[in-house]
N, CA, C and O of each residue as an XYZ file, in Angstrom:
952
protein
N     -14.727     20.828     11.301
C     -15.347     20.321     10.540
C     -15.041     18.958      9.894
O     -13.856     18.625      9.920
N     -15.603     18.419      9.527
C     -14.857     16.726      9.490
C     -14.466     16.900      7.378
O     -15.297     16.984      6.474
N     -13.031     16.895      7.287
C     -12.512     17.025      6.408
C     -12.262     15.297      5.611
O     -12.164     14.363      6.407
N     -12.184     15.007      4.254
C     -11.596     13.794      3.879
C     -10.332     14.060      3.084
O      -9.627     13.270      2.457
N     -10.222     15.309      3.257
C      -8.812     15.424      2.602
C      -7.343     14.952      3.001
O      -6.853     15.145      4.114
N      -6.700     14.301      1.933
C      -4.897     13.833      2.904
C      -4.233     15.063      3.970
O      -4.166     16.291      3.911
N      -3.945     14.383      4.615
C      -3.087     15.495      5.804
C      -1.879     15.937      4.905
O      -1.620     17.138      4.968
N      -1.057     15.134      4.039
C      -0.188     15.760      2.752
C      -0.294     15.555      1.537
O      -0.216     14.444      1.012
N      -0.501     16.702      0.914
C      -0.649     16.717     -0.794
C       0.134     17.469     -1.344
O       0.051     18.693     -1.449
N       1.431     16.341     -1.954
C       2.772     17.238     -2.522
C       2.523     17.310     -4.027
O       2.241     16.228     -4.541
N       2.575     18.430     -4.877
C       1.919     18.486     -6.200
C       3.234     19.086     -7.412
O       3.329     20.295     -7.623
N       4.079     18.176     -8.054
C       5.014     19.173     -8.942
C       6.121     19.763     -7.792
O       6.465     20.927     -8.001
N       6.754     19.061     -6.531
C       6.717     20.159     -5.835
C       8.920     18.955     -5.279
O       9.269     17.816     -4.971
N       9.730     20.672     -5.576
C      10.970     20.408     -5.451
C      11.550     20.513     -4.285
O      10.671     21.089     -3.644
N      12.503     20.337     -3.505
C      12.977     20.652     -1.760
C      14.522     21.129     -2.436
O      15.440     20.542     -3.009
N      14.251     22.439     -2.042
C      15.678     22.763     -2.207
C      16.450     22.991     -0.338
O      15.964     23.303      0.749
N      17.782     22.641     -0.810
C      18.518     22.932      0.662
C      19.998     23.812      0.534
O      21.072     23.291      0.233
N      19.808     25.148      0.809
C      20.714     26.277      0.238
C      21.040     26.072     -1.014
O      22.141     25.715     -1.433
N      19.700     26.390     -1.861
C      19.635     26.610     -3.255
C      19.764     25.655     -4.079
O      19.439     25.841     -5.252
N      20.254     24.451     -3.666
C      20.393     23.142     -4.260
C      19.141     22.352     -4.187
O      18.498     22.096     -3.169
N      18.846     21.947     -5.593
C      17.882     20.672     -5.633
C      18.043     19.557     -5.154
O      18.679     18.719     -5.793
N      17.438     19.226     -3.747
C      17.948     17.653     -3.419
C      16.831     16.730     -3.394
O      16.869     15.739     -2.665
N      15.955     16.954     -4.051
C      14.705     15.950     -4.041
C      13.790     17.243     -5.224
O      13.769     18.470     -5.122
N      13.076     16.265     -6.366
C      12.492     17.116     -7.512
C      11.040     15.941     -7.874
O      10.751     14.765     -7.649
N      10.512     16.990     -8.470
C       9.406     16.567     -9.200
C       7.966     15.637     -8.298
O       7.016     15.059     -8.826
N       8.305     15.799     -6.715
C       7.443     14.888     -5.918
C       6.068     14.775     -6.292
O       5.518     15.868     -6.430
N       5.472     13.938     -6.462
C       3.951     13.834     -6.351
C       3.809     13.149     -5.494
O       4.712     12.313     -5.440
N       2.462     12.985     -4.078
C       2.056     12.259     -3.460
C       1.621     12.356     -2.169
O       2.308     13.061     -1.429
N       0.499     11.743     -1.639
C      -0.076     12.047     -1.217
C      -0.107     11.239      0.320
O       0.445     10.139      0.322
N      -0.634     11.648      1.451
C      -0.679     11.016      2.833
C      -1.771     11.138      3.341
O      -2.128     12.288      3.596
N      -2.752      9.924      3.692
C      -4.490     10.047      3.801
C      -4.256     10.157      5.327
O      -3.308      9.819      6.035
N      -5.126     10.586      5.519
C      -5.467     10.343      7.467
C      -5.874      9.168      7.875
O      -6.777      8.436      7.470
N      -4.812      9.028      9.052
C      -4.811      7.234      9.912
C      -3.357      6.341      8.837
O      -2.959      5.177      8.894
N      -2.992      7.280      8.122
C      -1.943      6.586      7.218
C      -0.391      6.493      8.421
O       0.047      7.386      9.146
N       0.089      5.151      8.241
C       1.329      4.885      8.621
C       2.598      4.986      7.685
O       2.411      4.260      6.708
N       3.668      5.544      7.637
C       4.132      5.879      6.331
C       5.785      6.162      6.656
O       6.165      7.222      7.153
N       6.418      5.396      6.408
C       8.097      5.193      6.317
C       9.038      6.118      5.176
O       8.879      6.178      3.957
N       9.556      6.464      5.606
C      10.508      7.302      4.848
C      11.811      6.826      5.135
O      12.226      6.580      6.268
N      12.585      6.676      3.844
C      13.952      5.994      4.452
C      14.286      6.157      3.127
O      13.442      6.168      2.231
N      15.841      6.324      2.895
C      16.848      6.633      2.079
C      18.340      6.681      2.581
O      18.550      6.343      3.746
N      19.228      7.014      1.908
C      20.606      6.818      2.523
C      20.898      8.167      2.972
O      20.117      9.044      2.601
N      21.841      8.476      3.672
C      22.212      9.597      4.090
C      22.165     10.839      2.956
O      22.284     10.729      1.736
N      22.010     11.727      3.536
C      21.951     12.907      2.378
C      21.160     13.013      1.465
O      21.057     14.091      0.878
N      20.337     11.827      1.082
C      19.155     11.458      0.037
C      17.673     12.709      0.234
O      16.710     12.864     -0.517
N      17.926     13.237      1.189
C      16.703     14.671      1.179
C      15.474     14.500      2.288
O      14.582     15.288      2.604
N      15.823     12.975      2.815
C      14.454     13.034      4.181
C      14.591     13.625      4.873
O      13.481     13.753      5.390
N      15.556     14.454      5.596
C      15.198     15.516      6.891
C      15.063     16.812      5.917
O      14.349     17.707      6.368
N      15.588     17.007      4.779
C      14.807     18.423      3.765
C      13.237     18.161      3.796
O      12.262     18.829      4.142
N      13.426     16.935      3.300
C      11.708     16.761      3.123
C      10.744     17.372      4.168
O       9.875     18.236      4.052
N      11.311     16.420      5.557
C      10.279     16.615      6.488
C      10.492     18.115      6.737
O       9.421     18.719      6.775
N      11.683     18.960      6.934
C      11.909     20.236      7.237
C      11.238     21.375      6.633
O      11.042     22.467      7.167
N      10.831     20.921      5.195
C      10.060     21.333      4.597
C       8.186     21.216      5.105
O       7.260     22.015      5.244
N       8.350     20.044      5.217
C       6.580     19.717      5.681
C       6.259     20.590      6.777
O       5.247     21.279      6.907
N       7.202     20.484      7.516
C       7.081     21.822      8.876
C       7.133     23.036      9.157
O       6.725     23.596     10.174
N       7.674     23.496      8.193
C       7.765     25.046      7.725
C       9.255     25.575      8.061
O       9.579     26.762      8.019
N      10.046     24.580      8.375
C      11.275     24.905      8.524
C      12.279     25.288      7.794
O      13.109     26.043      8.299
N      12.446     24.769      6.195
C      12.736     24.907      5.119
C      11.739     25.446      4.211
O      10.699     24.856      3.920
N      12.245     27.099      3.576
C      10.557     27.137      2.495
C      10.657     26.785      1.648
O      11.763     26.671      1.120
N       9.100     26.290      0.859
C       9.002     25.699     -0.120
C       8.932     26.807     -1.270
O       8.316     27.865     -1.135
N       9.731     26.390     -2.571
C       9.980     27.727     -3.581
C       9.241     27.094     -4.601
O       8.404     27.751     -5.219
N       9.500     25.535     -4.941
C       8.894     25.243     -6.093
C       7.682     24.144     -6.102
O       7.871     23.145     -5.407
N       6.622     24.226     -6.728
C       5.770     23.146     -6.632
C       4.713     23.546     -5.610
O       4.686     24.715     -5.226
N       3.793     22.606     -5.116
C       2.858     22.980     -3.901
C       2.149     21.895     -3.145
O       1.409     21.012     -3.580
N       2.586     22.185     -1.757
C       2.603     21.263     -0.796
C       1.471     21.818      0.302
O       1.561     23.004      0.618
N       0.873     21.363      0.636
C      -0.393     21.447      1.970
C      -0.170     20.631      2.807
O      -0.220     19.468      2.407
N       0.114     20.820      4.061
C      -0.144     20.141      5.184
C      -1.334     20.452      6.436
O      -1.493     21.544      6.981
N      -2.029     19.323      6.698
C      -3.302     19.777      7.898
C      -4.089     21.056      7.475
O      -4.684     21.798      8.256
N      -4.006     21.199      6.161
C      -4.868     22.051      5.896
C      -4.247     23.572      5.279
O      -4.828     24.400      4.578
N      -3.166     23.584      5.701
C      -2.218     24.902      4.847
C      -1.446     24.403      4.274
O      -0.768     23.412      4.542
N      -1.483     25.351      3.008
C      -0.678     25.774      1.862
C       0.851     26.057      2.314
O       1.143     27.119      2.865
N       1.876     24.984      2.034
C       2.890     25.599      2.275
C       3.713     26.919      1.587
O       4.594     27.675      1.996
N       2.950     26.785      0.324
C       3.895     27.851     -0.505
C       3.643     29.355     -0.307
O       2.580     29.945     -0.501
N       4.818     29.872      0.117
C       4.342     31.720      0.886
C       3.851     31.884      1.996
O       3.426     33.003      2.281
N       3.775     30.864      2.894
C       3.405     30.422      3.951
C       3.280     31.548      4.909
O       3.839     30.858      5.762
N       3.129     32.284      5.327
C       2.680     33.791      6.264
C       3.731     33.553      7.506
O       2.920     32.930      8.193
N       4.762     33.569      8.214
C       5.291     33.469      9.399
C       4.610     33.707     10.400
O       5.346     33.830     11.378
N       3.389     33.853     10.675
C       2.472     34.171     11.321
C       1.265     32.675     11.534
O       0.478     32.473     12.458
N       1.502     31.933     10.440
C       0.732     30.981     10.052
C       1.820     29.851     10.665
O       1.336     28.724     10.771
N       3.120     29.987     11.052
C       3.754     28.696     10.741
C       3.692     28.090     12.096
O       3.931     26.890     12.235
N       3.316     29.022     13.331
C       3.097     28.907     14.758
C       1.546     27.598     14.511
O       1.491     26.547     15.150
N       0.683     27.942     13.683
C      -0.472     27.728     13.955
C      -0.559     26.150     13.164
O      -1.173     25.228     13.700
N       0.032     26.016     12.040
C       0.657     24.975     11.496
C       0.718     23.884     12.648
O      -0.033     23.081     13.202
N       2.384     24.423     12.707
C       2.606     23.382     13.973
C       2.056     23.138     15.340
O       2.481     22.315     16.152
N       0.948     24.050     15.501
C      -0.016     23.097     16.553
C      -0.604     21.578     15.616
O      -1.111     20.621     16.201
N      -0.473     21.615     14.624
C      -1.351     20.723     14.152
C      -0.588     19.183     13.790
O      -0.891     18.013     13.555
N       0.675     20.120     13.933
C       2.154     18.682     13.661
C       2.561     18.338     15.739
O       2.349     18.863     16.832
N       3.205     17.178     15.163
C       3.998     16.781     16.157
C       5.261     16.168     15.820
O       5.192     15.166     15.109
N       6.199     16.496     16.123
C       7.633     17.251     15.131
C       8.360     16.278     16.936
O       8.313     16.592     18.125
N       8.944     15.075     16.169
C       9.717     13.963     17.060
C      10.936     14.017     16.422
O      11.070     13.639     15.258
N      11.955     14.514     17.177
C      13.668     14.319     16.584
C      14.153     13.347     17.412
O      13.525     12.885     18.365
N      15.591     12.924     16.973
C      15.861     11.958     17.306
C      17.082     12.310     18.615
O      17.607     11.480     19.356
N      17.279     13.644     18.594
C      18.149     13.706     19.975
C      17.110     15.078     20.739
O      17.370     16.270     20.574
N      16.118     14.634     21.439
C      15.049     14.621     22.124
C      14.707     15.785     22.384
O      13.513     16.035     22.544
N      15.559     16.655     22.476
C      16.226     18.504     22.552
C      14.770     18.879     23.780
O      13.796     19.613     23.614
N      15.114     18.142     24.815
C      14.451     18.487     26.018
C      15.339     19.602     26.909
O      16.557     19.745     26.810
N      14.622     20.212     27.630
C      15.226     21.298     28.502
C      15.921     20.507     29.675
O      15.180     19.978     30.504
N      17.222     20.390     29.802
C      17.870     19.687     31.112
C      17.693     19.909     32.790
O      17.832     19.250     33.821
N      17.263     21.387     32.339
C      17.231     22.138     33.904
C      15.983     22.175     34.262
O      15.602     22.937     35.151
N      15.226     21.407     33.660
C      13.821     21.316     34.189
C      12.804     19.956     34.252
O      13.146     19.051     33.492
N      11.724     19.740     34.984
C      11.243     18.564     35.050
C      10.434     17.775     33.921
O       9.868     18.579     33.180
N      10.264     16.771     33.652
C       9.250     16.528     32.550
C       8.550     17.243     32.720
O       8.641     18.170     31.915
N       7.525     17.377     33.668
C       6.395     18.243     33.592
C       6.731     19.453     33.536
O       5.681     19.983     33.171
N       7.564     20.345     33.662
C       7.893     21.156     33.012
C       8.290     21.898     31.792
O       8.358     23.067     31.412
N       8.580     20.395     31.230
C       9.447     20.821     29.795
C       7.943     20.590     28.841
O       7.967     20.985     27.675
N       6.810     20.018     29.326
C       5.531     19.560     28.686
C       4.678     20.951     28.832
O       4.077     21.501     27.910
N       4.761     21.444     30.319
C       3.922     22.393     30.571
C       4.704     23.747     29.963
O       4.134     24.819     30.165
N       5.709     23.762     29.385
C       6.115     25.029     28.681
C       5.908     24.886     27.099
O       6.407     25.849     26.516
N       5.376     24.052     26.333
C       5.119     23.606     25.202
C       3.591     24.281     25.491
O       3.351     25.379     24.988
N       2.722     23.705     26.185
C       1.593     23.906     25.967
C       1.551     25.777     26.064
O       1.141     26.527     25.178
N       2.088     26.160     27.366
C       2.159     28.004     27.280
C       2.407     28.428     25.977
O       1.658     29.154     25.324
N       3.886     27.783     25.467
C       4.457     28.143     23.964
C       3.035     28.398     23.002
O       2.919     29.375     22.262
N       1.989     27.335     23.159
C       1.100     27.145     22.325
C      -0.190     27.448     22.315
O      -1.048     27.048     21.528
N      -0.327     28.368     23.463
C      -1.609     29.377     23.997
C      -2.358     28.552     24.793
O      -3.570     28.666     24.616
N      -1.968     27.663     25.712
C      -3.110     26.920     26.718
C      -3.282     27.988     27.993
O      -2.421     28.867     27.964
N      -3.918     28.053     28.745
C      -4.098     29.389     29.858
C      -4.163     28.477     30.636
O      -3.138     28.420     31.316
N      -5.061     27.534     30.929
C      -6.105     27.004     31.917
C      -5.412     26.023     32.621
O      -5.093     25.010     31.998
N      -5.003     26.162     34.243
C      -3.807     25.652     34.529
C      -4.625     23.941     35.237
O      -4.165     22.967     35.833
N      -5.749     24.269     34.833
C      -6.435     22.622     35.369
C      -6.564     21.786     34.231
O      -6.509     20.558     34.297
N      -6.729     22.414     33.221
C      -6.851     21.609     31.842
C      -5.476     21.240     31.182
O      -5.337     20.344     30.350
N      -4.245     22.238     31.775
C      -2.899     22.007     31.567
C      -2.749     20.678     32.118
O      -2.605     19.774     31.295
N      -2.755     20.367     33.401
C      -2.593     19.924     34.014
C      -2.958     17.950     33.936
O      -2.240     16.953     34.004
N      -4.390     18.179     33.769
C      -5.286     17.705     33.197
C      -4.614     16.582     31.632
O      -4.370     15.381     31.739
N      -4.521     17.053     30.881
C      -3.613     16.864     29.772
C      -2.325     16.370     29.555
O      -1.851     15.584     28.734
N      -1.604     17.395     31.032
C      -0.190     16.270     31.540
C      -0.240     15.306     31.348
O       0.350     14.744     30.425
N      -1.219     14.608     32.444
C      -1.695     13.439     32.873
C      -1.508     12.793     31.937
O      -0.574     12.033     31.681
N      -2.788     13.177     31.111
C      -3.004     12.160     29.475
C      -2.049     11.844     28.900
O      -1.825     10.652     28.695
N      -1.208     12.824     28.473
C      -0.026     12.241     27.552
C       1.225     11.348     28.335
O       1.884     10.382     27.949
N       1.232     11.811     29.090
C       2.166     10.729     30.086
C       1.737      9.621     30.382
O       2.627      8.838     30.711
N       0.443      9.117     30.405
C      -0.161      7.891     30.499
C      -0.317      7.050     28.836
O      -0.205      5.892     28.432
N      -0.517      7.905     28.449
C      -0.599      7.747     26.419
C       0.892      6.640     26.265
O       0.863      5.489     25.827
N       1.932      7.272     26.685
C       3.103      6.726     26.325
C       3.827      5.837     27.517
O       4.914      5.287     27.343
N       3.182      5.780     28.578
C       3.331      4.597     29.491
C       4.579      5.224     30.518
O       5.536      4.594     30.969
N       4.315      6.345     30.681
C       5.042      7.223     31.719
C       4.474      7.656     32.592
O       4.839      8.827     32.700
N       3.482      7.326     33.616
C       2.567      7.890     34.134
C       3.083      8.080     35.415
O       2.227      8.420     36.233
N       4.662      7.921     36.009
C       4.924      8.708     37.112
C       6.434      9.218     37.062
O       7.319      8.998     37.890
N       6.500      9.916     35.943
C       7.773     10.532     35.569
C       7.890     12.435     35.558
O       8.817     13.187     35.258
N       6.346     12.713     36.079
C       6.521     14.146     35.350
C       7.195     15.035     36.623
O       6.885     16.223     36.714
N       8.431     14.234     37.928
C       8.686     15.389     38.790
C      10.202     14.886     38.597
O      11.124     15.371     39.252
N      10.391     13.792     37.565
C      11.656     13.466     37.372
C      12.596     14.620     36.175
O      11.930     15.336     35.427
N      14.133     14.666     36.132
C      14.617     15.341     35.200
C      15.108     14.692     34.180
O      15.580     13.612     34.535
N      15.213     14.937     32.851
C      15.188     14.138     31.650
C      17.105     12.903     31.852
O      17.440     11.905     31.213
N      17.737     13.544     32.821
C      19.254     12.826     32.968
C      18.839     11.689     33.527
O      19.427     10.644     33.249
N      17.344     11.702     34.745
C      17.264     10.635     35.497
C      16.370      9.725     34.261
O      16.225      8.578     34.686
N      16.161      9.780     33.806
C      15.562      8.797     32.513
C      16.593      8.174     31.557
O      17.724      8.502     31.198
N      15.743      7.123     31.276
C      16.442      6.046     30.003
C      16.340      6.618     29.134
O      15.452      7.470     29.133
N      17.482      6.399     27.531
C      16.937      7.205     26.526
C      15.594      7.028     26.298
O      14.734      7.899     26.161
N      15.429      5.309     26.256
C      14.121      5.245     25.565
C      12.795      5.912     26.433
O      11.643      5.942     26.001
N      13.115      6.285     27.376
C      11.977      7.146     28.334
C      11.803      8.245     28.047
O      10.705      8.787     27.928
N      13.269      8.920     27.835
C      13.390     10.361     27.242
C      12.723     10.516     26.111
O      12.002     11.505     25.983
N      12.823      9.726     25.257
C      11.928      9.605     23.298
C      10.655      9.299     23.823
O       9.810      9.650     22.999
N      10.179      8.839     24.750
C       8.514      8.659     25.119
C       7.905     10.033     25.422
O       6.890     10.463     24.874
N       8.882     10.908     26.681
C       8.742     12.138     26.621
C       8.717     12.843     25.421
O       7.849     13.703     25.271
N       9.606     12.599     24.461
C       9.418     13.458     23.321
C       8.197     13.729     22.945
O       7.543     14.771     22.924
N       7.835     11.936     22.458
C       6.727     11.586     22.030
C       5.211     12.509     22.679
O       4.526     13.207     21.931
N       4.922     12.336     24.091
C       4.315     12.860     25.177
C       4.463     14.502     24.458
O       3.516     15.182     24.064
N       5.651     14.812     24.432
C       5.261     16.519     24.390
C       4.683     16.882     22.843
O       4.017     17.888     22.599
N       5.031     15.961     21.946
C       4.436     15.640     20.761
C       3.131     16.060     20.449
O       2.725     16.915     19.662
N       2.294     14.953     21.558
C       1.012     14.948     21.439
C      -0.232     15.603     22.175
O      -1.396     15.232     22.320
N       0.552     16.845     22.627
C       0.077     17.497     22.945
C      -1.337     18.112     23.046
O      -2.361     17.993     23.719
N      -0.689     19.062     21.692
C      -1.786     19.361     21.324
C      -2.873     18.675     20.369
O      -3.712     19.417     19.858
N      -2.905     17.429     20.122
C      -3.580     16.295     19.777
C      -3.893     16.154     18.179
O      -4.948     15.827     17.636
N      -2.191     16.630     17.400
C      -2.083     16.925     15.943
C      -2.317     15.727     15.644
O      -2.172     14.634     16.191
N      -2.957     16.356     14.061
C      -3.378     15.448     13.098
C      -1.940     14.463     12.120
O      -2.038     13.728     11.138
N      -1.106     14.748     12.672
C       0.182     14.193     12.260
C       1.394     13.887     13.245
O       1.876     14.696     14.039
N       1.732     12.790     13.083
C       2.985     13.029     14.020
C       4.707     12.880     12.712
O       5.147     11.911     12.095
N       5.080     14.005     12.781
C       6.512     13.820     12.052
C       7.385     13.081     12.902
O       7.369     13.468     14.070
N       8.245     11.998     12.612
C       9.229     11.490     13.525
C      10.294     11.599     12.665
O      10.084     10.998     11.612
N      11.720     12.331     12.747
C      12.737     11.905     11.899
C      13.895     11.281     13.132
O      14.562     11.812     14.020
N      13.723      9.975     12.668
C      14.858      8.732     12.801
C      14.753      9.237     14.737
O      15.583      9.906     15.351
N      13.560      8.679     15.234
C      13.353      8.795     16.334
C      13.972      7.499     17.038
O      14.411      7.594     18.184
N      13.997      6.488     16.457
C      15.047      5.242     17.374
C      16.437      5.370     16.809
O      17.181      4.461     17.178
N      16.888      6.111     16.147
C      18.370      6.292     15.645
C      18.930      5.853     17.003
O      19.558      4.800     17.108
N      18.697      6.676     18.052
C      20.030      6.138     19.328
C      19.489      5.534     20.295
O      19.688      5.841     21.470
N      18.550      4.367     19.811
C      18.034      3.519     21.072
C      18.844      2.103     20.601
O      19.149      1.782     19.453
N      19.062      1.449     21.713
C      19.374     -0.090     21.190
C      17.658     -0.443     20.562
O      16.645      0.238     20.719
N      17.808     -1.574     19.927
C      16.712     -2.627     19.322
C      15.964     -2.994     19.893
O      14.938     -3.119     19.224
N      15.790     -3.467     21.509
C      14.671     -3.656     21.828
C      13.777     -2.268     21.916
O      12.662     -2.423     21.419
N      13.974     -1.213     22.334
C      13.861     -0.100     23.134
C      13.503      0.541     21.740
O      12.677      1.433     21.933
N      13.784      0.431     20.563
C      13.572      0.906     19.330
C      12.460      0.314     19.024
O      11.718      0.919     18.251
N      12.021     -1.066     19.552
C      10.823     -1.984     19.108
C       9.358     -1.226     19.867
O       8.257     -0.990     19.369
N      10.024     -0.915     21.617
C       8.809     -0.646     22.017
C       8.141      0.874     21.967
O       7.079      1.314     22.407
N       9.386      1.558     21.136
C       8.791      2.830     20.334
C       8.173      2.954     19.140
O       7.492      3.924     18.809
N       8.462      1.691     18.274
C       7.862      2.031     17.065
C       6.363      1.129     17.631
O       5.391      1.364     16.914
N       6.170      0.425     18.481
C       4.819     -0.568     18.693
C       3.916      1.033     19.716
O       2.704      0.897     19.889
N       4.433      2.065     20.153
C       4.164      2.755     20.201
C       2.964      4.006     19.431
O       1.787      4.312     19.625
N       4.030      4.436     18.528
C       4.063      4.715     17.574
C       2.883      4.346     16.709
O       1.991      5.171     16.510
N       2.837      2.802     16.044
C       1.574      2.313     15.946
C       0.397      2.568     16.664
O      -0.506      2.985     15.939
N       0.109      2.456     17.838
C      -0.931      2.305     18.893
C      -1.497      3.904     18.817
O      -2.718      4.010     18.933
N      -0.869      4.925     18.667
C      -0.806      6.456     18.562
C      -1.732      6.378     16.983
O      -2.863      6.850     16.867
N      -0.958      5.670     15.837
C      -1.323      5.487     14.728
C      -3.077      4.736     14.971
O      -4.095      5.422     14.879
N      -3.078      4.163     15.090
C      -4.432      3.176     15.378
C      -5.839      3.882     16.162
O      -7.044      3.680     16.007
N      -5.051      4.808     17.077
C      -5.939      5.808     17.425
C      -6.900      6.629     16.608
O      -8.044      6.892     16.978
N      -6.225      7.113     15.187
C      -6.287      8.340     14.137
C      -5.249      8.846     13.659
O      -5.068      9.178     12.488
N      -4.272      8.953     14.851
C      -2.753     10.257     14.140
C      -2.529      9.654     13.146
O      -2.541      8.424     13.101
N      -2.169     10.748     11.718
C      -1.314      9.854     11.093
C       0.222     10.161     11.264
O       0.786     11.177     11.672
N       0.732      8.917     10.806
C       2.736      9.061     11.284
C       3.222      8.612     10.142
O       3.035      7.577      9.503
N       4.154      9.952      9.916
C       5.061      9.726      8.878
C       6.457      9.651      9.706
O       6.678     10.555     10.512
N       7.408      8.611      9.539
C       8.659      8.299     10.273
C       9.797      7.975      9.032
O       9.680      7.129      8.145
N      10.985      8.963      9.265
C      12.111      8.610      8.581
C      13.093      7.577      9.403
O      13.594      7.802     10.505
N      13.184      6.882      8.934
C      14.009      5.657      9.687
C      15.244      5.307      8.697
O      15.237      5.599      7.501
N      16.367      4.603      9.394
C      17.347      3.847      8.754
C      17.360      2.630      8.970
O      18.266      2.044      8.376
N      16.580      1.888      9.713
C      16.105      0.813     10.151
C      15.496     -0.258      9.364
O      14.320     -0.533      9.604
N      16.178     -0.955      8.384
C      15.653     -2.325      7.637
C      14.717     -3.161      8.463
O      13.652     -3.638      8.073
N      15.372     -3.299      9.924
C      14.912     -4.138     10.392
C      13.533     -4.056     10.916
O      12.811     -5.045     11.042
N      13.103     -2.550     11.290
C      12.140     -2.333     12.367
C      10.871     -2.085     10.960
O       9.711     -1.786     11.243
N      11.322     -2.263      9.518
C      10.637     -2.148      8.669
C       9.860     -3.506      8.522
O       8.641     -3.675      8.563
N      11.076     -4.637      8.302
C      10.659     -6.135      8.146
C       9.727     -6.630      9.194
O       8.893     -7.514      8.996
N       9.934     -5.949     10.430
C       9.193     -6.018     11.494
C       7.625     -5.710     11.665
O       6.695     -6.381     12.113
N       7.731     -4.222     11.042
C       6.341     -3.787     11.105
C       6.471     -2.849      9.697
O       6.927     -1.756      9.362
N       5.687     -4.138      9.028
C       5.428     -3.563      7.460
C       4.567     -2.301      7.061
O       3.373     -2.586      7.146
N       4.686     -1.573      6.832
C       3.516     -0.311      5.925
C       4.461     -0.065      4.940
O       5.597     -0.402      4.607
N       3.153      0.965      4.460
C       3.961      1.695      3.276
C       5.403      2.459      3.364
O       5.889      2.975      4.370
N       5.864      2.408      2.281
C       6.851      3.162      2.358
C       7.515      4.366      1.325
O       7.360      4.006      0.158
N       8.122      5.523      1.413
C       8.540      6.625      0.575
C      10.034      6.582      0.674
O      10.604      6.787      1.746
N      10.635      6.333     -0.374
C      12.023      6.370     -0.822
C      12.443      7.144     -1.456
O      11.970      7.434     -2.555
N      13.534      7.740     -0.893
C      14.035      8.988     -1.552
C      15.131      8.325     -1.755
O      15.793      7.729     -0.904
N      15.458      8.472     -3.538
C      16.613      8.042     -4.659
C      16.516      9.333     -5.395
O      15.687     10.210     -5.639
N      18.247      8.912     -5.726
C      18.591     10.016     -6.730
C      17.634     11.231     -7.093
O      17.513     11.550     -8.276
N      16.910     11.953     -6.034
C      16.518     13.231     -6.061
C      14.769     12.780     -6.626
O      13.887     13.356     -7.263
N      14.891     11.790     -6.138
C      13.135     11.369     -6.704
C      12.624     10.787     -5.161
O      13.296     10.635     -4.140
N      11.370     10.562     -5.373
C      10.703      9.759     -3.849
C       9.920      8.354     -4.928
O       9.225      8.474     -5.937
N      10.364      7.148     -4.241
C       9.780      6.013     -5.011
C       8.554      5.943     -4.079
O       8.752      6.693     -3.123
N       7.271      5.274     -3.995
C       6.054      5.332     -3.253
C       6.030      3.780     -3.613
O       6.209      3.326     -4.743
N       5.718      2.874     -2.185
C       5.653      1.608     -2.503
C       4.314      1.172     -2.557
O       3.946      0.046     -2.892
N       3.335      2.473     -2.081
C       1.905      1.405     -2.746
C       2.031      2.243     -3.993
O       1.196      3.139     -3.866
N       2.706      2.394     -5.202
C       2.552      2.722     -6.548
C       3.974      1.714     -7.162
O       3.854      0.767     -7.939
N       4.638      1.971     -6.863
C       5.901      1.426     -7.314
C       6.540     -0.120     -6.424
O       6.901     -0.134     -5.248
N       6.536     -1.160     -7.249
C       7.435     -2.125     -6.616
C       8.955     -1.849     -6.758
O       9.465     -1.614     -7.853
N       9.939     -1.907     -5.120
C      10.812     -1.412     -5.403
C      11.190     -2.772     -4.353
O      10.354     -3.573     -3.933
N      12.773     -2.796     -4.039
C      13.502     -3.564     -3.316
C      13.885     -2.850     -2.356
O      14.283     -1.762     -2.772
N      13.962     -2.974     -1.071
C      14.367     -2.383      0.343
C      15.564     -3.459      0.411
O      15.317     -4.661      0.504
N      16.810     -2.976      0.362
C      18.067     -3.205      0.108
C      18.451     -3.539      1.822
O      17.672     -3.403      2.765
N      19.890     -4.013      1.879
C      20.149     -4.536      3.307
C      20.560     -3.148      4.321
O      20.870     -2.039      3.885
N      20.489     -3.463      5.476
C      20.669     -2.239      6.683
C      22.008     -1.645      6.140
O      22.134     -0.424      6.230
N      22.858     -2.254      5.677
C      23.812     -1.152      5.232
C      23.770     -0.328      3.991
O      24.639      0.478      3.658
N      22.297     -0.702      3.111
C      21.681      0.601      2.464
C      21.389      1.731      2.505
O      21.502      2.711      1.768
N      20.790      1.397      3.939
C      20.366      2.364      4.243
C      20.973      3.354      4.822
O      20.247      4.162      5.401
N      22.174      3.539      4.833
C      23.374      4.288      4.903
C      23.782      5.267      4.128
O      24.866      5.810      4.338
């Protein structure tokens, strides 16, 4: 059933890491189809917030809902169901080095409940085409460039047609030209209706491809849709 509810809704939430409050009194929403950057200096809470959104860190204070799941006291059995609705993309790829690209993607399909071999192969071909990698299914990760490996990771995240992609520094290990290509791919995915929340240190990418910005600063989040603030020079992102 179609729902107009925000994909992410955060109310009076505080994010804790090892019992230390890193972000507090958070209030924001991310609507369906939005593209949002998450920025802030190293240690400002970006990764902790993302980990909370995909239930890797427990939410102890406040209320957060993601893709229709309430995160406060979420049961362990619900976490895999939540993550089928979320595509998670990491900076360090996390591909199995001893498996081909196709085997990496099929592993995720089996782990998330796919059983029909024909449908799995069809979906595998679809997501690789979607990220511009139609011919790499039988290659191993070490045979691909960094940019190609990141595209495989994005394809893996798209397998279950998530309502939101959560990307933690997806261009951090890539040179500027390759990073621009990855950002354009995220924009294409976003235009097809998938919400994107992307943490980045790249001031250059935000200047080149402007969108709404959430900025972690001094345990708070500033929201460019509600508060005007200056994005500083590149070095101020670290």
